[in-house]
PDB file of N, CA, C and O in Angstrom:
ATOM      1  N   MET A   1      84.595 146.491  37.465  1.00  0.00           N
ATOM      2  CA  MET A   1      85.033 146.191  38.740  1.00  0.00           C
ATOM      3  C   MET A   1      84.265 145.300  39.568  1.00  0.00           C
ATOM      4  O   MET A   1      83.050 145.420  39.724  1.00  0.00           O
ATOM      5  N   SER A   2      84.974 144.402  40.102  1.00  0.00           N
ATOM      6  CA  SER A   2      84.314 143.353  40.905  1.00  0.00           C
ATOM      7  C   SER A   2      84.720 143.585  42.340  1.00  0.00           C
ATOM      8  O   SER A   2      85.883 143.325  42.650  1.00  0.00           O
ATOM      9  N   LEU A   3      83.819 144.083  43.314  1.00  0.00           N
ATOM     10  CA  LEU A   3      84.110 144.218  44.619  1.00  0.00           C
ATOM     11  C   LEU A   3      83.914 143.065  45.377  1.00  0.00           C
ATOM     12  O   LEU A   3      82.786 142.584  45.475  1.00  0.00           O
ATOM     13  N   HIS A   4      85.092 142.459  46.043  1.00  0.00           N
ATOM     14  CA  HIS A   4      85.031 141.178  46.684  1.00  0.00           C
ATOM     15  C   HIS A   4      84.706 141.361  48.235  1.00  0.00           C
ATOM     16  O   HIS A   4      83.947 140.611  48.849  1.00  0.00           O
ATOM     17  N   SER A   5      85.342 142.397  48.764  1.00  0.00           N
ATOM     18  CA  SER A   5      85.093 142.607  50.267  1.00  0.00           C
ATOM     19  C   SER A   5      85.321 144.069  50.505  1.00  0.00           C
ATOM     20  O   SER A   5      86.079 144.743  49.806  1.00  0.00           O
ATOM     21  N   PHE A   6      84.585 144.566  51.594  1.00  0.00           N
ATOM     22  CA  PHE A   6      84.796 145.799  52.051  1.00  0.00           C
ATOM     23  C   PHE A   6      84.459 145.735  53.621  1.00  0.00           C
ATOM     24  O   PHE A   6      83.340 145.529  54.092  1.00  0.00           O
ATOM     25  N   TYR A   7      85.638 145.949  54.333  1.00  0.00           N
ATOM     26  CA  TYR A   7      85.294 145.879  55.852  1.00  0.00           C
ATOM     27  C   TYR A   7      85.964 146.977  56.575  1.00  0.00           C
ATOM     28  O   TYR A   7      86.678 147.777  55.970  1.00  0.00           O
ATOM     29  N   THR A   8      85.762 147.045  57.845  1.00  0.00           N
ATOM     30  CA  THR A   8      86.243 148.323  58.721  1.00  0.00           C
ATOM     31  C   THR A   8      86.925 147.427  59.837  1.00  0.00           C
ATOM     32  O   THR A   8      86.655 146.242  60.027  1.00  0.00           O
ATOM     33  N   GLU A   9      87.892 148.209  60.575  1.00  0.00           N
ATOM     34  CA  GLU A   9      88.709 147.714  61.555  1.00  0.00           C
ATOM     35  C   GLU A   9      88.917 148.874  62.475  1.00  0.00           C
ATOM     36  O   GLU A   9      89.087 149.985  61.974  1.00  0.00           O
ATOM     37  N   PRO A  10      88.921 148.720  63.786  1.00  0.00           N
ATOM     38  CA  PRO A  10      89.096 149.909  64.762  1.00  0.00           C
ATOM     39  C   PRO A  10      90.631 150.217  64.834  1.00  0.00           C
ATOM     40  O   PRO A  10      90.979 151.262  65.384  1.00  0.00           O
ATOM     41  N   THR A  11      91.629 149.312  64.277  1.00  0.00           N
ATOM     42  CA  THR A  11      92.998 149.580  64.427  1.00  0.00           C
ATOM     43  C   THR A  11      93.625 149.033  63.150  1.00  0.00           C
ATOM     44  O   THR A  11      93.026 148.239  62.424  1.00  0.00           O
ATOM     45  N   LEU A  12      94.805 149.470  62.912  1.00  0.00           N
ATOM     46  CA  LEU A  12      95.663 148.791  61.733  1.00  0.00           C
ATOM     47  C   LEU A  12      96.258 147.511  62.140  1.00  0.00           C
ATOM     48  O   LEU A  12      97.157 147.082  61.418  1.00  0.00           O
ATOM     49  N   ASN A  13      95.939 146.877  63.094  1.00  0.00           N
ATOM     50  CA  ASN A  13      96.484 145.717  63.493  1.00  0.00           C
ATOM     51  C   ASN A  13      96.552 144.554  62.484  1.00  0.00           C
ATOM     52  O   ASN A  13      97.529 143.808  62.414  1.00  0.00           O
ATOM     53  N   ARG A  14      95.416 144.439  61.677  1.00  0.00           N
ATOM     54  CA  ARG A  14      95.486 143.276  60.667  1.00  0.00           C
ATOM     55  C   ARG A  14      95.018 142.056  61.171  1.00  0.00           C
ATOM     56  O   ARG A  14      94.545 141.181  60.446  1.00  0.00           O
ATOM     57  N   HIS A  15      95.155 141.948  62.620  1.00  0.00           N
ATOM     58  CA  HIS A  15      94.709 140.687  63.274  1.00  0.00           C
ATOM     59  C   HIS A  15      93.520 140.880  64.360  1.00  0.00           C
ATOM     60  O   HIS A  15      93.168 140.049  65.197  1.00  0.00           O
ATOM     61  N   GLY A  16      93.057 142.005  64.173  1.00  0.00           N
ATOM     62  CA  GLY A  16      91.912 142.430  65.166  1.00  0.00           C
ATOM     63  C   GLY A  16      90.546 142.210  64.614  1.00  0.00           C
ATOM     64  O   GLY A  16      90.352 141.439  63.674  1.00  0.00           O
ATOM     65  N   VAL A  17      89.701 142.816  65.136  1.00  0.00           N
ATOM     66  CA  VAL A  17      88.166 142.727  64.792  1.00  0.00           C
ATOM     67  C   VAL A  17      87.864 143.321  63.571  1.00  0.00           C
ATOM     68  O   VAL A  17      88.175 144.494  63.366  1.00  0.00           O
ATOM     69  N   ARG A  18      87.222 142.562  62.633  1.00  0.00           N
ATOM     70  CA  ARG A  18      86.970 143.138  61.230  1.00  0.00           C
ATOM     71  C   ARG A  18      85.343 143.058  61.164  1.00  0.00           C
ATOM     72  O   ARG A  18      84.723 142.039  61.468  1.00  0.00           O
ATOM     73  N   TYR A  19      84.831 144.075  60.795  1.00  0.00           N
ATOM     74  CA  TYR A  19      83.270 144.028  60.421  1.00  0.00           C
ATOM     75  C   TYR A  19      83.184 144.262  58.956  1.00  0.00           C
ATOM     76  O   TYR A  19      83.554 145.281  58.374  1.00  0.00           O
ATOM     77  N   TYR A  20      82.609 143.113  58.386  1.00  0.00           N
ATOM     78  CA  TYR A  20      82.379 143.055  56.996  1.00  0.00           C
ATOM     79  C   TYR A  20      81.031 143.753  56.569  1.00  0.00           C
ATOM     80  O   TYR A  20      79.953 143.385  57.035  1.00  0.00           O
ATOM     81  N   LEU A  21      81.148 144.755  55.680  1.00  0.00           N
ATOM     82  CA  LEU A  21      79.952 145.267  55.096  1.00  0.00           C
ATOM     83  C   LEU A  21      79.685 144.564  53.806  1.00  0.00           C
ATOM     84  O   LEU A  21      78.543 144.402  53.377  1.00  0.00           O
ATOM     85  N   ILE A  22      80.725 144.164  53.219  1.00  0.00           N
ATOM     86  CA  ILE A  22      80.588 143.298  51.895  1.00  0.00           C
ATOM     87  C   ILE A  22      81.682 142.197  52.073  1.00  0.00           C
ATOM     88  O   ILE A  22      82.844 142.412  52.415  1.00  0.00           O
ATOM     89  N   ASN A  23      81.145 141.024  51.795  1.00  0.00           N
ATOM     90  CA  ASN A  23      82.136 139.836  51.916  1.00  0.00           C
ATOM     91  C   ASN A  23      81.658 138.812  50.599  1.00  0.00           C
ATOM     92  O   ASN A  23      80.489 138.514  50.356  1.00  0.00           O
ATOM     93  N   ASN A  24      82.669 138.427  49.945  1.00  0.00           N
ATOM     94  CA  ASN A  24      82.534 137.524  48.599  1.00  0.00           C
ATOM     95  C   ASN A  24      81.524 138.147  47.767  1.00  0.00           C
ATOM     96  O   ASN A  24      80.668 137.469  47.200  1.00  0.00           O
ATOM     97  N   GLY A  25      81.589 139.447  47.667  1.00  0.00           N
ATOM     98  CA  GLY A  25      80.661 140.154  46.753  1.00  0.00           C
ATOM     99  C   GLY A  25      79.256 140.364  47.263  1.00  0.00           C
ATOM    100  O   GLY A  25      78.453 140.916  46.511  1.00  0.00           O
ATOM    101  N   CYS A  26      78.889 139.988  48.439  1.00  0.00           N
ATOM    102  CA  CYS A  26      77.592 140.030  48.822  1.00  0.00           C
ATOM    103  C   CYS A  26      77.495 141.058  50.062  1.00  0.00           C
ATOM    104  O   CYS A  26      78.315 141.016  50.980  1.00  0.00           O
ATOM    105  N   GLU A  27      76.398 142.015  50.021  1.00  0.00           N
ATOM    106  CA  GLU A  27      75.970 142.780  51.098  1.00  0.00           C
ATOM    107  C   GLU A  27      75.905 142.037  52.396  1.00  0.00           C
ATOM    108  O   GLU A  27      75.207 141.023  52.397  1.00  0.00           O
ATOM    109  N   MET A  28      76.502 142.366  53.472  1.00  0.00           N
ATOM    110  CA  MET A  28      76.461 141.662  54.787  1.00  0.00           C
ATOM    111  C   MET A  28      75.812 142.477  55.756  1.00  0.00           C
ATOM    112  O   MET A  28      75.548 141.929  56.826  1.00  0.00           O
ATOM    113  N   ASP A  29      75.492 143.707  55.603  1.00  0.00           N
ATOM    114  CA  ASP A  29      74.920 144.552  56.530  1.00  0.00           C
ATOM    115  C   ASP A  29      73.666 145.116  56.011  1.00  0.00           C
ATOM    116  O   ASP A  29      73.672 145.460  54.829  1.00  0.00           O
ATOM    117  N   ALA A  30      72.599 145.268  56.694  1.00  0.00           N
ATOM    118  CA  ALA A  30      71.271 145.724  56.303  1.00  0.00           C
ATOM    119  C   ALA A  30      71.385 147.086  55.826  1.00  0.00           C
ATOM    120  O   ALA A  30      70.564 147.503  55.010  1.00  0.00           O
ATOM    121  N   ASN A  31      72.373 147.860  56.276  1.00  0.00           N
ATOM    122  CA  ASN A  31      72.463 149.384  55.875  1.00  0.00           C
ATOM    123  C   ASN A  31      73.500 149.416  54.738  1.00  0.00           C
ATOM    124  O   ASN A  31      73.926 150.535  54.454  1.00  0.00           O
ATOM    125  N   THR A  32      73.972 148.372  54.047  1.00  0.00           N
ATOM    126  CA  THR A  32      74.943 148.365  53.068  1.00  0.00           C
ATOM    127  C   THR A  32      74.186 148.075  51.593  1.00  0.00           C
ATOM    128  O   THR A  32      73.568 147.023  51.431  1.00  0.00           O
ATOM    129  N   HIS A  33      74.262 148.880  50.750  1.00  0.00           N
ATOM    130  CA  HIS A  33      73.490 148.478  49.371  1.00  0.00           C
ATOM    131  C   HIS A  33      74.340 148.875  48.151  1.00  0.00           C
ATOM    132  O   HIS A  33      74.826 150.002  48.055  1.00  0.00           O
ATOM    133  N   PHE A  34      74.493 147.988  47.292  1.00  0.00           N
ATOM    134  CA  PHE A  34      75.026 148.326  45.974  1.00  0.00           C
ATOM    135  C   PHE A  34      74.001 149.134  45.276  1.00  0.00           C
ATOM    136  O   PHE A  34      72.785 148.948  45.318  1.00  0.00           O
ATOM    137  N   LEU A  35      74.684 150.120  44.583  1.00  0.00           N
ATOM    138  CA  LEU A  35      73.910 151.120  43.647  1.00  0.00           C
ATOM    139  C   LEU A  35      73.929 150.611  42.227  1.00  0.00           C
ATOM    140  O   LEU A  35      72.912 150.394  41.568  1.00  0.00           O
ATOM    141  N   SER A  36      75.382 150.409  41.734  1.00  0.00           N
ATOM    142  CA  SER A  36      75.329 149.847  40.461  1.00  0.00           C
ATOM    143  C   SER A  36      76.921 149.308  40.449  1.00  0.00           C
ATOM    144  O   SER A  36      77.819 149.624  41.228  1.00  0.00           O
ATOM    145  N   GLN A  37      76.966 148.477  39.417  1.00  0.00           N
ATOM    146  CA  GLN A  37      78.291 147.729  39.218  1.00  0.00           C
ATOM    147  C   GLN A  37      78.623 147.683  37.635  1.00  0.00           C
ATOM    148  O   GLN A  37      77.793 147.132  36.911  1.00  0.00           O
ATOM    149  N   THR A  38      79.574 148.131  37.165  1.00  0.00           N
ATOM    150  CA  THR A  38      80.200 148.028  35.861  1.00  0.00           C
ATOM    151  C   THR A  38      81.527 147.411  35.813  1.00  0.00           C
ATOM    152  O   THR A  38      82.038 146.938  36.828  1.00  0.00           O
ATOM    153  N   ASP A  39      82.112 147.399  34.653  1.00  0.00           N
ATOM    154  CA  ASP A  39      83.433 146.895  34.448  1.00  0.00           C
ATOM    155  C   ASP A  39      84.414 147.728  35.069  1.00  0.00           C
ATOM    156  O   ASP A  39      85.479 147.251  35.463  1.00  0.00           O
ATOM    157  N   HIS A  40      84.106 149.038  35.194  1.00  0.00           N
ATOM    158  CA  HIS A  40      85.123 150.036  35.613  1.00  0.00           C
ATOM    159  C   HIS A  40      84.671 150.794  37.060  1.00  0.00           C
ATOM    160  O   HIS A  40      85.392 151.628  37.608  1.00  0.00           O
ATOM    161  N   GLU A  41      83.508 150.412  37.523  1.00  0.00           N
ATOM    162  CA  GLU A  41      83.186 151.173  38.599  1.00  0.00           C
ATOM    163  C   GLU A  41      82.074 150.298  39.512  1.00  0.00           C
ATOM    164  O   GLU A  41      81.324 149.502  38.946  1.00  0.00           O
ATOM    165  N   THR A  42      82.029 150.480  40.790  1.00  0.00           N
ATOM    166  CA  THR A  42      81.174 149.855  41.697  1.00  0.00           C
ATOM    167  C   THR A  42      80.764 150.917  42.656  1.00  0.00           C
ATOM    168  O   THR A  42      81.557 151.499  43.396  1.00  0.00           O
ATOM    169  N   ARG A  43      79.482 151.137  42.605  1.00  0.00           N
ATOM    170  CA  ARG A  43      78.995 152.232  43.582  1.00  0.00           C
ATOM    171  C   ARG A  43      78.147 151.437  44.727  1.00  0.00           C
ATOM    172  O   ARG A  43      77.414 150.474  44.499  1.00  0.00           O
ATOM    173  N   PHE A  44      78.373 151.985  45.913  1.00  0.00           N
ATOM    174  CA  PHE A  44      77.593 151.386  46.933  1.00  0.00           C
ATOM    175  C   PHE A  44      77.426 152.423  48.144  1.00  0.00           C
ATOM    176  O   PHE A  44      78.233 153.351  48.196  1.00  0.00           O
ATOM    177  N   VAL A  45      76.631 152.342  48.921  1.00  0.00           N
ATOM    178  CA  VAL A  45      76.427 153.184  50.055  1.00  0.00           C
ATOM    179  C   VAL A  45      76.313 152.280  51.403  1.00  0.00           C
ATOM    180  O   VAL A  45      75.823 151.151  51.445  1.00  0.00           O
ATOM    181  N   PHE A  46      76.801 152.919  52.370  1.00  0.00           N
ATOM    182  CA  PHE A  46      76.592 152.401  53.862  1.00  0.00           C
ATOM    183  C   PHE A  46      76.286 153.321  54.815  1.00  0.00           C
ATOM    184  O   PHE A  46      76.600 154.486  54.567  1.00  0.00           O
ATOM    185  N   GLN A  47      75.675 153.043  55.985  1.00  0.00           N
ATOM    186  CA  GLN A  47      75.562 153.929  57.082  1.00  0.00           C
ATOM    187  C   GLN A  47      76.697 154.078  57.928  1.00  0.00           C
ATOM    188  O   GLN A  47      77.306 153.104  58.371  1.00  0.00           O
ATOM    189  N   ALA A  48      77.029 155.348  58.188  1.00  0.00           N
ATOM    190  CA  ALA A  48      78.086 155.408  59.054  1.00  0.00           C
ATOM    191  C   ALA A  48      78.028 155.029  60.531  1.00  0.00           C
ATOM    192  O   ALA A  48      77.002 155.295  61.157  1.00  0.00           O
ATOM    193  N   PHE A  49      79.017 154.449  61.110  1.00  0.00           N
ATOM    194  CA  PHE A  49      78.901 154.008  62.444  1.00  0.00           C
ATOM    195  C   PHE A  49      80.119 154.007  63.110  1.00  0.00           C
ATOM    196  O   PHE A  49      81.126 154.286  62.458  1.00  0.00           O
ATOM    197  N   GLN A  50      80.229 153.690  64.535  1.00  0.00           N
ATOM    198  CA  GLN A  50      81.383 153.747  65.242  1.00  0.00           C
ATOM    199  C   GLN A  50      81.312 152.228  66.019  1.00  0.00           C
ATOM    200  O   GLN A  50      80.319 151.675  66.492  1.00  0.00           O
ATOM    201  N   MET A  51      82.670 151.775  65.981  1.00  0.00           N
ATOM    202  CA  MET A  51      82.895 150.563  66.637  1.00  0.00           C
ATOM    203  C   MET A  51      83.072 150.693  68.129  1.00  0.00           C
ATOM    204  O   MET A  51      83.758 151.608  68.584  1.00  0.00           O
ATOM    205  N   SER A  52      82.465 149.792  68.920  1.00  0.00           N
ATOM    206  CA  SER A  52      82.579 150.038  70.482  1.00  0.00           C
ATOM    207  C   SER A  52      83.976 149.986  70.799  1.00  0.00           C
ATOM    208  O   SER A  52      84.683 149.266  70.094  1.00  0.00           O
ATOM    209  N   GLY A  53      84.442 150.566  71.650  1.00  0.00           N
ATOM    210  CA  GLY A  53      85.962 150.821  72.187  1.00  0.00           C
ATOM    211  C   GLY A  53      86.938 151.357  71.330  1.00  0.00           C
ATOM    212  O   GLY A  53      88.129 151.276  71.630  1.00  0.00           O
ATOM    213  N   SER A  54      86.528 151.938  70.214  1.00  0.00           N
ATOM    214  CA  SER A  54      87.427 152.466  69.365  1.00  0.00           C
ATOM    215  C   SER A  54      87.689 153.979  69.775  1.00  0.00           C
ATOM    216  O   SER A  54      86.891 154.633  70.447  1.00  0.00           O
ATOM    217  N   ASP A  55      88.768 154.407  69.347  1.00  0.00           N
ATOM    218  CA  ASP A  55      89.091 155.817  69.632  1.00  0.00           C
ATOM    219  C   ASP A  55      88.641 156.789  68.548  1.00  0.00           C
ATOM    220  O   ASP A  55      89.381 157.699  68.174  1.00  0.00           O
ATOM    221  N   HIS A  56      87.382 156.585  68.029  1.00  0.00           N
ATOM    222  CA  HIS A  56      86.804 157.314  66.925  1.00  0.00           C
ATOM    223  C   HIS A  56      87.507 157.244  65.592  1.00  0.00           C
ATOM    224  O   HIS A  56      87.273 158.046  64.688  1.00  0.00           O
ATOM    225  N   ARG A  57      88.302 156.342  65.511  1.00  0.00           N
ATOM    226  CA  ARG A  57      89.009 156.085  64.069  1.00  0.00           C
ATOM    227  C   ARG A  57      88.351 154.792  63.699  1.00  0.00           C
ATOM    228  O   ARG A  57      87.938 153.940  64.486  1.00  0.00           O
ATOM    229  N   LEU A  58      88.310 154.765  62.302  1.00  0.00           N
ATOM    230  CA  LEU A  58      87.785 153.456  61.630  1.00  0.00           C
ATOM    231  C   LEU A  58      88.564 153.264  60.374  1.00  0.00           C
ATOM    232  O   LEU A  58      88.518 154.114  59.485  1.00  0.00           O
ATOM    233  N   TYR A  59      89.218 152.270  60.275  1.00  0.00           N
ATOM    234  CA  TYR A  59      89.976 152.004  58.979  1.00  0.00           C
ATOM    235  C   TYR A  59      89.242 151.164  58.196  1.00  0.00           C
ATOM    236  O   TYR A  59      88.773 150.137  58.684  1.00  0.00           O
ATOM    237  N   ILE A  60      89.043 151.501  56.848  1.00  0.00           N
ATOM    238  CA  ILE A  60      88.393 150.756  55.925  1.00  0.00           C
ATOM    239  C   ILE A  60      89.376 150.150  54.808  1.00  0.00           C
ATOM    240  O   ILE A  60      90.354 150.726  54.330  1.00  0.00           O
ATOM    241  N   THR A  61      88.961 149.014  54.531  1.00  0.00           N
ATOM    242  CA  THR A  61      89.773 148.097  53.491  1.00  0.00           C
ATOM    243  C   THR A  61      88.744 147.477  52.482  1.00  0.00           C
ATOM    244  O   THR A  61      87.752 146.828  52.814  1.00  0.00           O
ATOM    245  N   CYS A  62      89.145 147.788  51.149  1.00  0.00           N
ATOM    246  CA  CYS A  62      88.380 147.140  49.970  1.00  0.00           C
ATOM    247  C   CYS A  62      89.292 146.171  49.319  1.00  0.00           C
ATOM    248  O   CYS A  62      90.497 146.380  49.185  1.00  0.00           O
ATOM    249  N   ASP A  63      88.655 145.066  48.906  1.00  0.00           N
ATOM    250  CA  ASP A  63      89.415 144.185  48.023  1.00  0.00           C
ATOM    251  C   ASP A  63      88.710 144.063  46.817  1.00  0.00           C
ATOM    252  O   ASP A  63      87.560 143.630  46.892  1.00  0.00           O
ATOM    253  N   ALA A  64      89.199 144.379  45.651  1.00  0.00           N
ATOM    254  CA  ALA A  64      88.477 144.500  44.325  1.00  0.00           C
ATOM    255  C   ALA A  64      89.342 143.978  43.293  1.00  0.00           C
ATOM    256  O   ALA A  64      90.548 143.815  43.480  1.00  0.00           O
ATOM    257  N   THR A  65      88.669 143.675  42.056  1.00  0.00           N
ATOM    258  CA  THR A  65      89.238 143.291  40.819  1.00  0.00           C
ATOM    259  C   THR A  65      88.981 144.446  39.726  1.00  0.00           C
ATOM    260  O   THR A  65      87.825 144.728  39.410  1.00  0.00           O
ATOM    261  N   LEU A  66      89.936 145.017  39.235  1.00  0.00           N
ATOM    262  CA  LEU A  66      89.464 145.823  38.037  1.00  0.00           C
ATOM    263  C   LEU A  66      89.539 145.074  36.844  1.00  0.00           C
ATOM    264  O   LEU A  66      90.469 144.312  36.577  1.00  0.00           O
ATOM    265  N   CYS A  67      88.494 145.305  36.079  1.00  0.00           N
ATOM    266  CA  CYS A  67      88.202 144.496  34.895  1.00  0.00           C
ATOM    267  C   CYS A  67      88.589 144.935  33.545  1.00  0.00           C
ATOM    268  O   CYS A  67      88.106 145.940  33.022  1.00  0.00           O
ATOM    269  N   ASP A  68      89.472 144.169  32.977  1.00  0.00           N
ATOM    270  CA  ASP A  68      89.905 144.560  31.523  1.00  0.00           C
ATOM    271  C   ASP A  68      89.094 143.888  30.503  1.00  0.00           C
ATOM    272  O   ASP A  68      89.298 142.718  30.180  1.00  0.00           O
ATOM    273  N   THR A  69      88.158 144.638  29.984  1.00  0.00           N
ATOM    274  CA  THR A  69      87.129 143.958  29.044  1.00  0.00           C
ATOM    275  C   THR A  69      87.866 143.604  27.695  1.00  0.00           C
ATOM    276  O   THR A  69      87.196 143.111  26.788  1.00  0.00           O
ATOM    277  N   SER A  70      89.103 143.814  27.538  1.00  0.00           N
ATOM    278  CA  SER A  70      89.779 143.462  26.257  1.00  0.00           C
ATOM    279  C   SER A  70      90.527 142.044  26.549  1.00  0.00           C
ATOM    280  O   SER A  70      90.935 141.323  25.639  1.00  0.00           O
ATOM    281  N   GLU A  71      90.644 141.764  27.808  1.00  0.00           N
ATOM    282  CA  GLU A  71      91.353 140.480  28.076  1.00  0.00           C
ATOM    283  C   GLU A  71      90.267 139.440  28.492  1.00  0.00           C
ATOM    284  O   GLU A  71      89.515 139.721  29.426  1.00  0.00           O
ATOM    285  N   VAL A  72      90.162 138.328  27.880  1.00  0.00           N
ATOM    286  CA  VAL A  72      89.050 137.368  28.034  1.00  0.00           C
ATOM    287  C   VAL A  72      88.968 136.869  29.611  1.00  0.00           C
ATOM    288  O   VAL A  72      87.880 136.862  30.187  1.00  0.00           O
ATOM    289  N   THR A  73      90.086 136.485  30.218  1.00  0.00           N
ATOM    290  CA  THR A  73      89.915 135.865  31.515  1.00  0.00           C
ATOM    291  C   THR A  73      89.501 136.847  32.473  1.00  0.00           C
ATOM    292  O   THR A  73      88.643 136.529  33.295  1.00  0.00           O
ATOM    293  N   SER A  74      90.047 138.117  32.478  1.00  0.00           N
ATOM    294  CA  SER A  74      89.472 139.205  33.308  1.00  0.00           C
ATOM    295  C   SER A  74      88.063 139.530  33.085  1.00  0.00           C
ATOM    296  O   SER A  74      87.304 139.765  34.026  1.00  0.00           O
ATOM    297  N   SER A  75      87.691 139.550  31.844  1.00  0.00           N
ATOM    298  CA  SER A  75      86.248 139.831  31.607  1.00  0.00           C
ATOM    299  C   SER A  75      85.257 138.935  32.101  1.00  0.00           C
ATOM    300  O   SER A  75      84.188 139.281  32.603  1.00  0.00           O
ATOM    301  N   GLN A  76      85.734 137.546  31.905  1.00  0.00           N
ATOM    302  CA  GLN A  76      84.819 136.361  32.427  1.00  0.00           C
ATOM    303  C   GLN A  76      84.892 136.447  33.938  1.00  0.00           C
ATOM    304  O   GLN A  76      83.815 136.327  34.522  1.00  0.00           O
ATOM    305  N   GLN A  77      85.875 136.618  34.600  1.00  0.00           N
ATOM    306  CA  GLN A  77      86.040 136.778  35.947  1.00  0.00           C
ATOM    307  C   GLN A  77      84.996 137.750  36.520  1.00  0.00           C
ATOM    308  O   GLN A  77      84.241 137.475  37.453  1.00  0.00           O
ATOM    309  N   CYS A  78      85.037 138.907  35.861  1.00  0.00           N
ATOM    310  CA  CYS A  78      84.186 139.981  36.326  1.00  0.00           C
ATOM    311  C   CYS A  78      82.678 139.851  36.014  1.00  0.00           C
ATOM    312  O   CYS A  78      81.841 140.420  36.714  1.00  0.00           O
ATOM    313  N   ASP A  79      82.354 139.096  34.958  1.00  0.00           N
ATOM    314  CA  ASP A  79      80.939 138.860  34.526  1.00  0.00           C
ATOM    315  C   ASP A  79      80.306 137.792  35.584  1.00  0.00           C
ATOM    316  O   ASP A  79      79.081 137.689  35.645  1.00  0.00           O
ATOM    317  N   GLN A  80      81.049 137.090  36.320  1.00  0.00           N
ATOM    318  CA  GLN A  80      80.570 136.116  37.315  1.00  0.00           C
ATOM    319  C   GLN A  80      79.986 136.915  38.565  1.00  0.00           C
ATOM    320  O   GLN A  80      80.749 137.612  39.234  1.00  0.00           O
ATOM    321  N   ARG A  81      78.723 136.819  38.859  1.00  0.00           N
ATOM    322  CA  ARG A  81      78.120 137.493  39.976  1.00  0.00           C
ATOM    323  C   ARG A  81      78.002 136.604  41.012  1.00  0.00           C
ATOM    324  O   ARG A  81      77.588 135.487  40.701  1.00  0.00           O
ATOM    325  N   PRO A  82      78.284 136.832  42.272  1.00  0.00           N
ATOM    326  CA  PRO A  82      78.113 135.825  43.389  1.00  0.00           C
ATOM    327  C   PRO A  82      76.572 135.591  43.760  1.00  0.00           C
ATOM    328  O   PRO A  82      75.670 136.413  43.595  1.00  0.00           O
ATOM    329  N   HIS A  83      76.465 134.427  44.242  1.00  0.00           N
ATOM    330  CA  HIS A  83      74.991 134.105  44.643  1.00  0.00           C
ATOM    331  C   HIS A  83      74.911 134.441  46.130  1.00  0.00           C
ATOM    332  O   HIS A  83      75.533 133.855  47.016  1.00  0.00           O
ATOM    333  N   CYS A  84      74.075 135.447  46.287  1.00  0.00           N
ATOM    334  CA  CYS A  84      73.968 136.109  47.744  1.00  0.00           C
ATOM    335  C   CYS A  84      72.592 135.644  48.291  1.00  0.00           C
ATOM    336  O   CYS A  84      71.656 135.470  47.511  1.00  0.00           O
ATOM    337  N   THR A  85      72.473 135.458  49.520  1.00  0.00           N
ATOM    338  CA  THR A  85      71.306 135.211  50.148  1.00  0.00           C
ATOM    339  C   THR A  85      70.736 136.392  50.792  1.00  0.00           C
ATOM    340  O   THR A  85      71.504 137.237  51.250  1.00  0.00           O
ATOM    341  N   LYS A  86      69.370 136.550  50.881  1.00  0.00           N
ATOM    342  CA  LYS A  86      68.776 137.782  51.354  1.00  0.00           C
ATOM    343  C   LYS A  86      69.236 137.963  52.994  1.00  0.00           C
ATOM    344  O   LYS A  86      69.310 136.996  53.752  1.00  0.00           O
ATOM    345  N   LYS A  87      69.494 139.182  53.354  1.00  0.00           N
ATOM    346  CA  LYS A  87      69.698 139.488  54.831  1.00  0.00           C
ATOM    347  C   LYS A  87      68.445 139.519  55.516  1.00  0.00           C
ATOM    348  O   LYS A  87      67.441 139.939  54.941  1.00  0.00           O
ATOM    349  N   LYS A  88      68.413 139.060  56.844  1.00  0.00           N
ATOM    350  CA  LYS A  88      67.206 139.250  57.574  1.00  0.00           C
ATOM    351  C   LYS A  88      67.017 140.553  58.311  1.00  0.00           C
ATOM    352  O   LYS A  88      65.987 140.755  58.954  1.00  0.00           O
TER     353      LYS A  88
END
């Protein structure tokens, strides 16, 4: 499984503010960490938070690719790991 993005939004607007915890396969937040990644599972943790001005709801969206190891194109795509820079 290749996790491309993981972000939160205070509404389901889809045109509002997004806070990315993972973007382009890279950790974007100092409190977000990958624990493990395999062809079938990606495990990560993040610290819970509240967005300012929200009504205590937080909508979470993940964009991921499930890898089919028996299919060459899918397997190659999932083998490619992003080049991430360290967060400050």
